C-alpha positions in Angstrom: 22.9 31.1 -17.9 26.7 31.3 -17.2 28.3 29.2 -14.6 29.3 32.4 -12.7 25.6 33.5 -12.5 24.6 30.0 -11.2 27.4 30.1 -8.6 26.2 33.5 -7.4 22.6 32.4 -7.2 23.6 29.2 -5.3 25.7 31.3 -2.9 22.7 33.7 -2.3 20.4 30.8 -1.7 22.7 29.1 0.7 23.1 32.3 2.6 19.4 32.8 2.8 19.0 29.2 4.0 21.6 29.8 6.8 19.8 33.0 7.7 16.4 31.2 7.9 17.9 28.4 10.1 19.3 31.0 12.5 15.9 32.8 12.5 14.1 29.5 13.3 16.6 28.8 16.1 15.9 32.3 17.6 12.2 32.0 17.3 12.2 28.5 18.9 14.2 29.9 21.8 11.7 32.7 22.3 8.8 30.2 22.3 10.7 27.8 24.6 10.7 25.1 22.0 13.5 22.6 22.3 15.7 22.1 19.3 15.2 18.9 17.4 18.2 16.5 17.5 18.7 15.1 14.0 20.9 12.3 15.3 18.4 11.0 17.9 17.5 7.4 17.0 13.8 6.8 16.4 13.9 3.2 17.7 16.0 3.7 20.8 14.9 1.3 23.5 12.9 -1.0 21.2 13.5 -4.7 21.3 14.7 -6.6 18.2 11.1 -7.9 17.7 9.6 -4.5 18.0 12.1 -3.1 15.5 11.2 -5.8 13.0 7.5 -5.2 13.5 8.0 -1.5 13.0 9.9 -2.1 9.8 7.4 -4.5 8.4 4.6 -2.2 9.3 6.2 0.7 7.4 7.1 -1.3 4.3 4.4 -3.9 4.0 2.5 -4.2 0.8 -1.2 -3.8 0.3 -3.2 -6.8 1.2 -6.3 -5.9 -0.8 -4.5 -5.9 -4.2 -2.2 -8.6 -5.4 -0.8 -9.7 -8.8 -1.5 -12.8 -10.8 1.1 -14.2 -13.2 0.2 -15.1 -16.8 2.2 -16.9 -19.5 1.5 -17.2 -23.2 2.3 -20.2 -25.4 5.1 -18.2 -26.9 6.9 -18.0 -23.5 6.0 -14.4 -22.9 4.9 -13.8 -19.4 3.9 -11.0 -17.0 1.7 -9.9 -14.1 -1.7 -8.2 -13.8 -3.8 -7.1 -10.8 -6.2 -9.8 -9.7 -9.8 -8.9 -10.3 -12.7 -10.0 -8.2 -15.0 -10.1 -11.2 -12.7 -12.1 -13.5 -14.6 -14.7 -15.6 -17.9 -13.8 -13.8 -20.5 -13.3 -16.4 -22.0 -10.8 -17.3 -19.5 -8.6 -15.5 -16.4 -10.1 -17.2 -16.4 -10.2 -21.0 -13.0 -11.6 -21.5 -11.4 -12.1 -24.1 -13.4 -9.6 -26.1 -12.3 -6.7 -23.9 -8.9 -6.5 -22.2 -8.9 -6.3 -18.4 -7.2 -2.9 -18.5 -10.1 -1.5 -20.5 -13.0 -3.2 -18.6 -15.5 -0.9 -16.9 -16.4 -3.7 -14.3 -12.8 -4.2 -13.2 -12.6 -4.7 -9.4 -9.0 -5.1 -8.2 -9.8 -4.6 -4.6 -10.5 -8.1 -3.3 
């Protein structure tokens, strides 16, 4: 595709997008729906503690799955998901079968 064709297509798409935005605005006014304000802060009026709690709630990790670190004699190391069945016979058959291939793997503790 030539750059002129791409520029024409981009122009057409941007015009269509502007037309659709205007159409949405008109339809919202007909339905008496207020326009959304993109600059409105989501956390306006929250205390510092509430903001921290909100942030931690949005970006916290899973509590039912966690990693365990391993280290080989050669110095190589890494992490793998903790397994509730690790070393529990007959469910765990380490070291004959790798944890990633185990049918009885239970990473949800």
